[in-house]
C-alpha positions in Angstrom: -21.1 3.6 4.9 -19.2 0.4 5.9 -15.6 0.5 6.4 -12.7 -2.0 7.4 -9.0 -1.1 8.0 -6.6 -3.9 8.7 -2.8 -4.0 8.4 0.4 -4.9 10.1 2.9 -2.4 11.0 5.8 -4.1 12.8 9.6 -3.7 12.9 10.3 -7.1 12.4 9.7 -8.3 8.9 6.8 -10.8 8.1 8.1 -13.1 5.3 5.7 -14.4 2.6 6.6 -17.1 0.3 6.0 -17.2 -3.2 2.2 -17.8 -3.8 1.8 -17.1 0.0 -1.3 -15.2 1.3 -0.5 -12.0 3.3 -1.9 -12.2 6.9 -3.5 -9.0 8.3 -3.8 -7.9 11.9 -5.1 -4.8 14.3 -8.5 -4.6 12.5 -10.6 -1.3 13.1 -14.0 -1.6 11.8 -15.8 1.7 11.7 -19.6 0.7 11.2 -21.9 -1.8 9.8 -21.9 -5.4 9.3 -21.2 -6.2 5.8 -17.4 -6.5 6.1 -15.6 -8.9 8.6 -12.2 -10.2 9.2 -11.9 -14.1 7.7 -10.4 -17.0 9.3 -6.8 -16.7 10.5 -6.9 -13.1 9.4 -6.0 -14.3 5.9 -9.3 -13.1 4.1 -11.8 -10.4 4.5 -15.4 -11.6 3.9 -17.9 -9.3 2.0 -21.1 -10.4 3.5 -23.7 -8.3 1.5 -24.4 -7.5 -2.1 -22.9 -4.0 -3.6 -19.6 -2.4 -4.5 -16.7 -2.1 -2.4 -13.7 -0.2 -2.8 -10.5 -1.7 -1.8 -7.2 -0.1 -1.2 -4.0 -2.0 -0.4 -0.7 -0.8 0.1 2.7 -2.7 1.1 6.4 -2.4 1.7 8.5 -5.3 0.9 11.6 -6.3 0.3 12.8 -9.3 -2.2 15.1 -11.9 -1.7 16.4 -11.7 -5.1 17.4 -9.0 -7.3 16.0 -9.0 -11.0 13.0 -10.8 -9.4 9.6 -9.1 -9.3 7.8 -8.8 -5.7 4.1 -8.8 -6.5 0.8 -8.9 -4.8 -2.6 -9.8 -6.2 -6.3 -9.6 -5.0 -8.2 -12.3 -5.4 -12.0 -12.7 -4.7 -13.4 -16.1 -3.9 -10.0 -17.4 -4.9 -10.0 -15.8 -8.1 -7.8 -13.0 -9.2 -8.9 -9.6 -9.7 -7.1 -7.9 -12.9 -7.3 -4.5 -11.4 -6.0 -5.7 -7.9 -2.3 -6.2 -8.7 1.1 -4.3 -8.0 4.7 -5.3 -8.3 8.1 -4.0 -8.6 11.4 -5.5 -9.5 14.1 -4.6 -7.1 16.2 -1.5 -8.8 19.6 -2.4 -7.9 19.9 -5.4 -5.6 18.3 -7.6 -3.2 17.2 -6.5 0.0 16.0 -3.4 -1.3 12.7 -2.2 0.2 10.1 -0.6 -2.4 6.4 0.2 -1.9 3.5 -0.7 -4.1 -0.3 -0.1 -3.9 -3.5 -0.4 -5.8 -7.3 0.6 -5.3 -10.1 -1.3 -7.1 -13.7 -1.8 -6.9 -15.1 -5.2 -6.2 -18.6 -6.2 -6.9 -20.4 -8.6 -4.9 -23.7 -10.3 -6.0 -26.1 -12.1 -4.2 -24.6 -13.2 -0.6 -27.5 -14.9 1.5 -28.2 -18.5 3.0 -30.6 -19.4 0.1 -27.7 -18.7 -2.5 -25.1 -20.9 -0.5 -22.8 -18.0 -0.2 -23.2 -16.3 3.2 -20.1 -14.2 2.1 -17.6 -13.6 -0.6 -13.8 -13.7 0.9 -11.2 -11.8 -0.3 -7.3 -12.4 0.1 -4.0 -10.9 -1.1 -1.4 -13.4 -2.5 2.1 -12.8 -2.8 2.3 -13.7 -6.5 5.9 -13.0 -7.2 9.1 -14.0 -5.5 9.4 -14.6 -1.7 9.3 -11.1 0.0 9.6 -9.6 3.7 6.8 -7.2 4.2 7.8 -4.7 6.6 4.2 -2.5 6.2 1.0 -3.9 4.8 -2.6 -2.4 5.1 -6.0 -2.7 3.5 -9.0 -0.7 3.6 -12.4 -2.1 2.3 -15.4 0.6 1.9 -18.8 -0.5 0.9 -20.0 2.1 -1.6 -23.0 1.2 -2.9 
């Protein structure tokens, strides 16, 4: 199998605005060449046709209570329904909460003939502005 794990684990927080894209760093690529980190570590490029298992987890703090903090998986700029997680701060702003999801993404033909050398995936902060203190994405080509 082909696997890529990437994430940020920092003492300082990373502020992501509403509708901003999460940035990943510290990449560990285990084997193969079907997966690569994209431009500015804001996308992961899926370079071969097949099925990919994608797991995302994050810990974030909302900037206001009573508003959702949400993250959304996008495939080639389009939201994937099953790639979504959110929380509403339980008591007040600045409550850190964890969220995660796992889903399968299918990639069709990716070659120079089709004009698609890769399919980018990204994570968008679709809720309120949030401070992410931890995030991790694992992508495994399973078929």
